[in-house]
N, CA and C of each residue as an Amber inpcrd file, in Angstrom:
protein
   513
   0.8550000  -1.2920000   0.1300000  -0.0080000   0.1350000   0.2600000
   0.7820000   0.9980000   0.2070000   1.9290000   1.1290000   0.8580000
   2.5020000   2.4120000   0.8620000   3.5480000   2.5990000  -0.5610000
   3.5340000   1.6710000  -1.2720000   4.6020000   1.4080000  -2.4200000
   3.3870000   2.3210000  -3.3140000   2.1130000   1.6270000  -3.4310000
   1.1560000   2.4340000  -4.6040000   0.9570000   3.8280000  -3.7620000
   0.9120000   4.4810000  -2.6150000   0.8710000   5.7190000  -2.7770000
   2.0540000   6.5310000  -3.2160000   3.1780000   5.6510000  -2.6780000
   4.2920000   6.7920000  -3.0620000   4.4420000   6.8730000  -4.4940000
   4.0930000   5.9750000  -5.4450000   4.0200000   6.1160000  -7.1320000
   3.1830000   6.8680000  -7.3050000   1.9750000   6.7760000  -6.7960000
   0.9060000   7.9090000  -7.2680000   1.0390000   9.1160000  -6.9540000
   1.8850000   9.9000000  -5.5230000   2.4490000  10.6170000  -5.3320000
   3.7120000  11.1680000  -6.5310000   4.4680000  10.5370000  -6.5370000
   5.5230000  10.7150000  -7.7060000   5.1640000  11.1110000  -8.9470000
   3.8040000  10.0140000  -9.4590000   3.4610000  10.5740000 -10.8800000
   3.0110000  11.7740000 -11.1070000   2.2990000  12.1810000  -9.6750000
   1.7880000  12.9670000  -9.6030000   2.1440000  14.7150000  -9.8940000
   3.4340000  14.4770000  -8.9640000   4.2550000  15.4370000  -9.1100000
   5.0030000  15.6410000 -10.5370000   5.4320000  14.6010000 -11.1590000
   5.9280000  14.5780000 -12.3200000   5.1120000  15.1140000 -13.2660000
   3.8080000  14.6870000 -13.4540000   2.7750000  15.6110000 -13.8340000
   2.4870000  17.2890000 -14.0390000   2.7670000  17.4070000 -12.8140000
   2.9190000  19.2840000 -12.4730000   3.7890000  19.3270000 -12.9160000
   4.9760000  18.7920000 -12.8640000   6.1090000  19.8080000 -13.2620000
   6.3420000  19.5170000 -14.9310000   5.6160000  18.7400000 -15.1930000
   5.9730000  18.8680000 -16.7630000   4.7790000  19.9770000 -17.2210000
   3.5840000  19.8290000 -16.6830000   2.8460000  20.9710000 -17.1950000
   3.0440000  22.1660000 -17.0000000   4.0180000  22.6610000 -16.0160000
   4.5760000  23.8850000 -15.6400000   5.7560000  24.2500000 -16.5360000
   6.4060000  23.2710000 -17.2680000   7.4460000  23.4350000 -18.0330000
   6.2830000  23.7470000 -19.5890000   5.6410000  23.4170000 -19.5450000
   4.9270000  23.5740000 -21.3410000   5.1220000  25.1350000 -21.5440000
   5.6200000  25.2810000 -22.5660000   5.8210000  26.7240000 -23.2570000
   4.9170000  27.2280000 -24.1090000   4.3460000  26.1450000 -24.4580000
   2.7160000  26.6020000 -25.7770000   2.0810000  27.7550000 -25.3740000
   2.0210000  29.2900000 -25.8220000   1.9230000  30.1210000 -25.8940000
   0.6050000  30.3720000 -26.6120000   0.2650000  29.6760000 -27.6030000
  -0.8270000  29.6460000 -28.5340000  -1.9910000  30.3300000 -28.1770000
  -2.6700000  30.1570000 -26.8830000  -3.7720000  30.6310000 -26.4300000
  -3.6520000  30.7770000 -24.8870000  -3.9600000  32.5470000 -24.5360000
  -3.4360000  32.6170000 -23.2730000  -4.3000000  32.0590000 -22.3210000
  -3.9540000  32.1410000 -21.1030000  -5.2020000  31.4870000 -20.1370000
  -6.3720000  32.6070000 -19.9740000  -7.6590000  32.2570000 -19.4690000
  -8.5430000  33.0260000 -19.2950000  -8.3170000  34.1310000 -18.5040000
  -8.6650000  35.4590000 -18.4250000  -8.2910000  36.3780000 -17.6050000
  -6.9820000  36.6800000 -17.9410000  -6.0230000  36.5860000 -18.8260000
  -4.8390000  36.7780000 -18.8850000  -4.5660000  38.0710000 -20.1400000
  -3.6950000  38.8930000 -19.5840000  -3.8640000  39.8380000 -20.5870000
  -2.8840000  39.5300000 -21.8040000  -3.1200000  39.8890000 -23.0740000
  -2.5280000  39.7230000 -24.0300000  -1.4570000  40.3780000 -24.3560000
  -0.1840000  40.5330000 -24.6770000   0.6910000  41.3230000 -25.2020000
   0.7580000  41.6800000 -26.3840000   0.7130000  42.8780000 -26.7140000
   0.5510000  43.2110000 -28.2100000   1.9890000  43.3910000 -28.6730000
   2.3790000  43.4060000 -29.7000000   3.7870000  43.1420000 -30.6270000
   4.0570000  44.5960000 -30.4730000   5.5350000  44.5440000 -30.5920000
   6.2700000  46.3880000 -30.3160000   5.9630000  46.5790000 -31.8040000
   5.5650000  47.8420000 -32.1350000   5.4570000  48.4760000 -33.2900000
   6.6480000  49.4160000 -33.3740000   7.5940000  49.4660000 -34.5120000
   8.5300000  50.6010000 -34.6850000   7.6350000  51.6970000 -34.9890000
   8.3270000  52.8680000 -33.9140000   7.2120000  54.2090000 -34.0570000
   8.1070000  55.0680000 -35.9940000   7.4020000  55.1800000 -36.2070000
   7.5570000  55.7630000 -37.7660000   8.3190000  56.9820000 -37.4630000
   9.2060000  57.4970000 -38.4180000   9.7050000  58.8920000 -38.3270000
   8.9380000  59.9500000 -39.4090000   8.4110000  60.9540000 -38.7060000
   7.6530000  61.9490000 -39.6070000   8.7450000  62.7550000 -40.8030000
   8.4560000  62.5540000 -41.2980000   9.2010000  63.1230000 -42.6730000
   9.4750000  64.4940000 -42.3860000   8.1610000  65.1360000 -41.9640000
   8.4100000  66.7190000 -42.3810000   8.9530000  67.2180000 -40.8390000
   9.3580000  66.3100000 -39.7710000   9.6730000  66.6920000 -38.5260000
  11.0060000  67.6190000 -38.2500000  10.7760000  68.4970000 -37.6610000
  11.9800000  69.3350000 -37.2610000  13.5000000  68.6840000 -37.2710000
  14.5750000  69.7620000 -37.6790000  15.4040000  68.7740000 -37.2840000
  16.5290000  69.5820000 -36.7970000  17.8600000  69.3130000 -36.4860000
  18.9160000  70.0370000 -35.5860000  19.9670000  70.1090000 -36.8630000
  20.7000000  71.2160000 -37.0270000  22.0350000  71.9650000 -38.1470000
  22.7620000  72.6890000 -37.0970000  23.4220000  71.7860000 -36.3600000
  24.3160000  72.6910000 -35.4620000  25.5000000  73.0560000 -36.0570000
  26.1030000  74.6920000 -35.8810000  27.1180000  75.1210000 -36.8500000
  28.4670000  74.5840000 -35.9520000  28.5160000  74.0350000 -34.6940000
  29.6390000  73.1380000 -34.1980000  28.3110000  71.9370000 -33.1770000
  29.2430000  70.8380000 -32.8940000  28.1410000  70.1420000 -32.0340000
  29.1810000  69.9490000 -30.5510000  30.3180000  70.5820000 -30.6400000
  31.5190000  70.2950000 -29.7470000  32.1520000  71.4660000 -29.6140000
  32.6780000  71.8560000 -28.3650000  32.9230000  73.3310000 -28.2520000
  34.1950000  72.9790000 -27.1810000  35.4130000  73.7790000 -27.5280000
  37.0930000  73.2990000 -26.6110000  36.9850000  74.8490000 -25.7630000
  36.9720000  74.8800000 -24.5400000  37.4360000  76.1160000 -23.9720000
  38.6660000  76.4490000 -23.6420000  39.3880000  75.5990000 -24.4340000
  41.2570000  75.6190000 -24.0390000  41.0930000  75.8320000 -22.6820000
  42.5300000  76.4280000 -22.4000000  42.5050000  76.4800000 -20.7970000
  42.0090000  77.7050000 -20.3420000  41.2910000  77.6700000 -18.6320000
  40.5080000  78.1530000 -18.3960000  40.7950000  78.5430000 -16.7120000
  40.7690000  79.4620000 -15.7640000  41.4210000  79.5670000 -14.7210000
  40.3560000  79.1440000 -13.8910000  40.9260000  78.2050000 -12.9980000
  39.9350000  77.5980000 -11.8480000  38.9730000  78.5550000 -11.0450000
  37.6570000  78.3130000 -10.7420000  36.9350000  79.0910000 -10.3360000
  36.3360000  80.1180000 -10.7120000  36.6510000  80.2620000 -12.3650000
  35.7280000  81.0650000 -13.5290000  34.9270000  80.3110000 -14.1220000
  33.2480000  80.4510000 -14.1200000  32.6660000  79.7630000 -14.7330000
  32.7090000  80.3280000 -16.1570000  32.5100000  79.6720000 -17.4530000
  32.5420000  79.9990000 -18.6830000  31.7570000  79.5380000 -19.3090000
  30.9540000  80.3540000 -20.3680000  29.5540000  80.1820000 -21.1280000
  30.0800000  80.0340000 -22.8880000  29.3040000  79.0080000 -23.1480000
  29.2310000  79.2850000 -24.6390000  27.9740000  78.8620000 -25.0950000
  27.7730000  79.0870000 -26.2740000  26.4850000  79.0490000 -26.9580000
  26.6810000  77.9460000 -28.5510000  25.8080000  77.0710000 -28.4750000
  25.7390000  76.1340000 -29.3870000  24.4670000  76.4330000 -30.5610000
  24.5980000  77.6550000 -31.7400000  24.0070000  77.6520000 -32.8090000
  23.3250000  76.5090000 -33.4310000  21.8160000  76.7260000 -33.5300000
  21.5670000  75.4760000 -34.7700000  20.4550000  76.1260000 -35.2970000
  20.0650000  75.6500000 -36.6380000  18.9020000  76.1430000 -37.6730000
  17.6540000  74.8270000 -37.7110000  16.6970000  74.9540000 -37.6710000
  15.7880000  73.9900000 -37.6820000  15.8390000  74.0390000 -39.1410000
  15.8710000  72.8320000 -40.0670000  16.1410000  72.3600000 -41.1570000
  15.1590000  71.5160000 -41.6050000  14.2270000  71.2560000 -40.9030000
  12.4610000  70.4940000 -41.0240000  11.4700000  71.2210000 -41.3210000
  10.5880000  70.6530000 -41.9110000   9.4300000  71.4670000 -42.2680000
   8.2560000  71.7720000 -41.3710000   8.6910000  71.2890000 -39.9740000
   7.7890000  71.4780000 -39.1010000   8.7180000  71.9500000 -37.7120000
   7.9440000  72.7420000 -36.7480000   8.5170000  73.2740000 -35.9930000
   9.2840000  72.4500000 -34.8410000  10.2390000  73.1410000 -34.4010000
  11.2150000  72.0640000 -33.5410000  11.0130000  72.4460000 -32.0430000
  10.5720000  71.5370000 -31.3150000  10.1990000  71.7910000 -29.8420000
  11.5060000  71.0490000 -28.7610000  11.8560000  71.7580000 -28.4820000
  13.2070000  71.1140000 -27.5370000  12.4040000  70.7000000 -26.0010000
  12.2260000  69.5630000 -25.7520000  11.4540000  69.3400000 -24.3620000
  12.2370000  69.0440000 -23.2590000  13.5090000  68.8330000 -23.2170000
  14.8190000  69.0870000 -22.4530000  16.2470000  68.8060000 -22.6820000
  16.9780000  69.6770000 -21.7780000  18.3970000  69.4430000 -22.2080000
  19.1560000  68.7580000 -20.9680000  19.8620000  67.9830000 -20.8070000
  20.1670000  67.4180000 -19.7050000  21.8470000  67.1010000 -19.5440000
  22.5800000  67.9260000 -19.0760000  23.7480000  67.7700000 -18.6010000
  24.4470000  66.6020000 -18.0070000  25.6420000  66.0160000 -18.3590000
  25.9340000  64.9550000 -18.0660000  26.6090000  65.1700000 -16.0750000
  26.2920000  66.0400000 -15.8070000  27.2800000  66.6850000 -14.5620000
  26.4430000  68.0260000 -14.0930000  26.5900000  67.8930000 -12.7200000
  26.1230000  69.0730000 -11.9780000  26.9500000  70.7000000 -12.3560000
  27.7760000  70.4760000 -12.4620000  28.9160000  71.4470000 -12.9150000
  28.4500000  72.2980000 -14.2350000  27.4010000  71.5480000 -14.7560000
  27.4910000  72.1140000 -16.4850000  25.7650000  72.1550000 -16.4880000
  25.3590000  73.4780000 -16.7980000  24.2330000  74.1850000 -16.9710000
  23.8190000  74.2870000 -18.1830000  22.8200000  73.9610000 -19.0060000
  22.4600000  74.4500000 -20.3960000  21.3560000  75.1090000 -20.3400000
  20.8630000  75.9400000 -20.7580000  19.6310000  76.7640000 -20.9830000
  19.5720000  76.5380000 -22.4440000  17.8850000  76.5900000 -22.8660000
  17.3040000  76.4520000 -24.0280000  16.0770000  77.1050000 -24.5480000
  15.8210000  77.6230000 -25.5810000  14.6610000  78.2150000 -25.9910000
  13.1940000  77.1410000 -25.5910000  12.2240000  77.6750000 -25.2120000
  11.1040000  77.0020000 -24.6590000  10.1850000  76.9910000 -25.1190000
  10.3020000  78.1010000 -26.5920000   9.2780000  78.2140000 -27.3810000
   9.6520000  77.6440000 -28.9020000   8.7580000  76.7740000 -29.5510000
   9.3180000  76.4840000 -31.0310000   9.8830000  77.1530000 -32.0110000
  10.7030000  76.4040000 -32.3810000  11.6570000  77.2730000 -33.5960000
  11.1390000  76.8790000 -34.8120000  10.5830000  77.8260000 -35.5430000
  10.0740000  77.4150000 -36.5180000  11.1130000  77.1000000 -37.7340000
  10.2010000  76.3040000 -39.1220000  11.5010000  75.8240000 -40.0420000
  12.1030000  76.7890000 -40.5900000  13.3660000  76.2810000 -40.5830000
  14.2760000  77.8960000 -41.5230000  14.8530000  78.8110000 -40.3500000
  14.3480000  79.2370000 -39.1760000  14.7170000  80.0920000 -38.2310000
  16.2040000  79.1840000 -37.3360000  16.9730000  80.2070000 -36.7800000
  17.7470000  79.8090000 -35.9200000  17.7910000  79.9500000 -34.2580000
  18.1950000  79.6360000 -33.8490000  17.9240000  79.6230000 -32.0970000
  19.2410000  79.0680000 -31.5710000  19.4690000  79.0760000 -30.2550000
  20.9870000  78.8170000 -29.6190000  20.7540000  78.0030000 -28.4630000
  21.5550000  77.2040000 -27.6990000  21.4010000  76.4090000 -26.6420000
  22.8200000  77.0440000 -25.8590000  22.6090000  77.6870000 -25.0000000
  23.4490000  78.2290000 -23.9760000  23.9270000  77.4390000 -22.7810000
  25.7210000  77.0350000 -22.7640000  25.9040000  76.1980000 -21.5560000
  26.9560000  76.7470000 -20.7190000  26.9510000  76.7550000 -19.4400000
  27.6190000  77.0880000 -18.7460000  28.1540000  76.0560000 -17.7390000
  29.7270000  76.3270000 -17.9380000  30.6220000  74.9990000 -17.2500000
  31.2110000  76.1670000 -15.7270000  30.9600000  75.4360000 -14.4960000
  31.5200000  75.8270000 -13.5670000  32.7950000  76.1750000 -13.3090000
  34.0000000  75.3180000 -13.6000000  35.0280000  75.0180000 -13.3810000
  35.7610000  75.3530000 -12.1920000  34.9110000  74.6520000 -11.2120000
  35.6100000  74.2320000  -9.9820000  36.6020000  73.6430000  -9.4460000
  36.9500000  72.5200000 -10.3290000  37.8590000  71.5730000 -10.1530000
  39.1860000  71.6730000 -11.3070000  40.1230000  71.5530000 -10.7540000
  41.4190000  71.5010000 -11.7950000  41.2560000  70.1950000 -12.4440000
  42.0390000  70.6880000 -13.6320000  41.7070000  69.2380000 -14.5690000
  41.2980000  69.3190000 -15.9640000  41.2760000  68.0400000 -16.6840000
  40.6650000  68.5950000 -17.9280000  39.2910000  67.8670000 -17.8250000
  38.3160000  68.0750000 -18.9240000  37.1370000  67.8860000 -18.5640000
  36.6300000  67.7320000 -19.7190000  35.5400000  66.9600000 -20.0140000
  34.8150000  66.8050000 -20.9950000  33.3260000  65.9850000 -20.5400000
  32.1570000  67.1920000 -21.0960000  31.2300000  66.8680000 -20.6030000
  30.2430000  67.0110000 -21.6770000  28.9020000  66.1320000 -21.5030000
  27.8680000  65.9480000 -22.5650000  26.6570000  66.4820000 -22.2290000
  26.1600000  67.1380000 -23.1200000  24.2180000  67.9670000 -22.8670000
  23.6160000  67.3510000 -24.1560000  22.6890000  66.2000000 -23.1990000
  21.6680000  65.4890000 -24.2220000  20.3660000  66.2190000 -24.6500000
  20.1120000  66.5390000 -25.4740000  18.8770000  67.4550000 -26.1040000
  17.8700000  66.2640000 -26.6370000  16.4250000  66.2150000 -26.1890000
  15.3500000  65.5150000 -26.0180000  14.2570000  66.7100000 -26.5570000
  13.5350000  66.1740000 -28.1340000  12.9970000  67.1540000 -28.8750000
  11.8180000  66.0740000 -29.6800000  11.2550000  66.9710000 -30.5850000
  10.4830000  66.1150000 -31.4060000  11.3010000  65.9120000 -32.8390000
  12.7260000  66.3000000 -32.9290000  13.2920000  66.3870000 -34.2850000
  13.2840000  64.8390000 -34.7550000  13.5710000  64.9620000 -36.2970000
  13.4070000  63.3020000 -36.6570000  14.3290000  62.7140000 -35.6800000
  15.2510000  62.9190000 -35.1930000  16.4080000  62.2180000 -34.1830000
  16.0950000  62.7680000 -33.0630000  15.4710000  62.3600000 -32.0780000
  14.5590000  62.6260000 -30.9480000  15.8690000  63.1130000 -30.0350000
  17.0260000  62.6300000 -30.1270000  17.7660000  62.7200000 -29.1370000
  18.8170000  62.8360000 -29.4920000  19.9840000  64.0760000 -28.9360000
  21.2970000  64.8640000 -29.9620000  22.1450000  64.8580000 -28.4490000
  23.1020000  64.6260000 -28.8190000  24.3260000  65.2510000 -28.0180000
  25.2160000  65.7630000 -28.1740000  25.1910000  66.8230000 -27.5820000
  26.4630000  67.9470000 -27.5570000  27.7030000  68.1880000 -26.9400000
  28.7540000  68.4520000 -27.0390000  29.8830000  68.4550000 -26.1700000
  30.5410000  69.6850000 -25.7530000  31.1810000  69.7420000 -24.3610000
  31.9570000  70.8920000 -23.9340000  33.3580000  69.9760000 -23.6020000
  34.1980000  71.1240000 -23.6380000  35.6110000  70.3230000 -23.0140000
  36.4280000  71.2380000 -22.5330000  37.7280000  71.1240000 -22.1150000
  38.6780000  72.0970000 -21.8890000  39.6490000  71.6620000 -20.3960000
  40.5590000  72.3590000 -20.4210000  41.3060000  72.2050000 -19.2590000
  41.3890000  73.5230000 -18.1040000  40.9150000  73.0390000 -17.0840000
  40.8690000  74.1500000 -15.7350000  42.5810000  74.1890000 -15.3380000
  42.7330000  75.4720000 -15.4900000  44.0180000  75.5460000 -14.5710000
  43.8750000  75.7500000 -13.2230000  44.8750000  75.2120000 -12.2750000
  44.8880000  75.0030000 -10.9750000  45.0020000  76.8940000 -10.6470000
  44.1570000  77.0910000  -9.2750000  44.6240000  78.4870000  -8.9540000
  45.9510000  78.5130000  -8.1610000  46.8560000  79.4420000  -8.3920000
  47.9990000  79.3810000  -7.6130000  47.4800000  79.5640000  -5.9900000
  48.7660000  78.7980000  -5.3030000  48.4060000  78.5890000  -3.6930000
  48.4390000  79.8570000  -3.2550000  48.2810000  80.2130000  -1.7310000
  48.2230000  81.7790000  -1.2570000  49.4580000  81.5580000  -0.7680000
  50.5360000  82.6470000  -0.8380000  51.6360000  82.7560000  -0.4100000
  51.6160000  82.7840000   1.2650000  52.4980000  81.8240000   1.8740000
  52.0670000  82.0380000   3.5930000  53.7410000  82.5670000   3.9980000
  54.6200000  82.7170000   2.9500000  55.7850000  82.9200000   3.7800000
  56.2370000  84.0020000   3.0110000  57.2560000  85.1550000   3.5160000
  57.3190000  86.6260000   2.9160000  58.7210000  86.0170000   1.8950000
  58.3840000  87.0350000   0.5080000  59.3200000  87.1990000  -0.6790000
  60.7410000  86.9400000   0.1060000  61.1040000  87.9320000   0.6990000
  62.5880000  87.9940000   1.0240000  62.3980000  87.7010000   2.9950000
  63.3990000  87.1280000   3.0390000  63.6870000  86.3570000   4.3750000
  64.2620000  87.2340000   5.0570000  63.8910000  87.6780000   6.6130000
  64.8220000  88.3980000   7.0010000  66.1490000  87.7460000   7.8170000
  67.0960000  88.3500000   7.6000000  68.3500000  88.1280000   7.8470000
  69.2070000  88.8730000   9.0330000  69.9850000  88.2540000   9.9510000
  70.3090000  88.8090000  11.0580000  71.7030000  89.3760000  10.5390000
  72.4590000  88.9730000   9.3950000  74.0190000  89.5840000   8.9700000
  73.1920000  91.0040000   8.1660000  72.4130000  91.2650000   7.2600000
  71.7740000  92.1730000   6.6300000  71.0470000  93.4600000   7.3070000
  70.9230000  93.1340000   8.7370000  70.3870000  93.8350000   9.5580000
  70.5700000  95.1810000   9.4330000  69.9510000  96.1400000   9.0080000
  70.1250000  97.7180000   8.9380000  69.4510000  98.6630000  10.0380000
  69.0980000  97.7820000  11.0310000  68.6180000  98.4280000  12.3380000
  70.1490000  98.6450000  13.1120000  69.5490000 100.2040000  13.9950000
  70.6130000 100.7970000  14.4850000  70.6580000 100.0660000  15.8100000
  71.8280000  99.7510000  16.3650000  71.7230000  99.6030000  17.8510000
  71.0980000 100.4180000  18.6040000  70.8300000 100.1880000  19.6160000
  70.1450000 101.0050000  21.2970000  71.1760000 101.7300000  21.8190000
  71.2500000 102.5170000  22.1470000  72.5370000 103.4530000  22.9210000
  72.0790000 103.4620000  24.1340000
């Protein structure tokens, strides 16, 4: 009797495991949500588009502690207004500002980028632009080299000397 119960329990477990491994997805279970296949988003051929004068700016050598600013000029080369939704810098030391109003076809505008220059050394920062353009994400770059501020001098330029003391002796 024990063998019969053990055999039934074992065969029941095998049946449950076999059913759990079934990957047949031809019919979803009752009440299950059906997934819709991903349809690639079609690009609007008339959408606005960026044509930048330059996509990268090199500040060269800049003094530490002095913020620097540049502007990235662009033209909307599309047939519809270009709307910039967001500009996100790769670091908090870089602050972009962009036009909030739509840029009409053929019109020019710019994105202003300010770098803090608080830390000495070379830097490369990216600014990601999100818009309704044909290419909805565009990246522009700034780079440069922050020259360290000279250390404050804590010793006098000329050291006092006992030998060259020109003070008159007390009488």
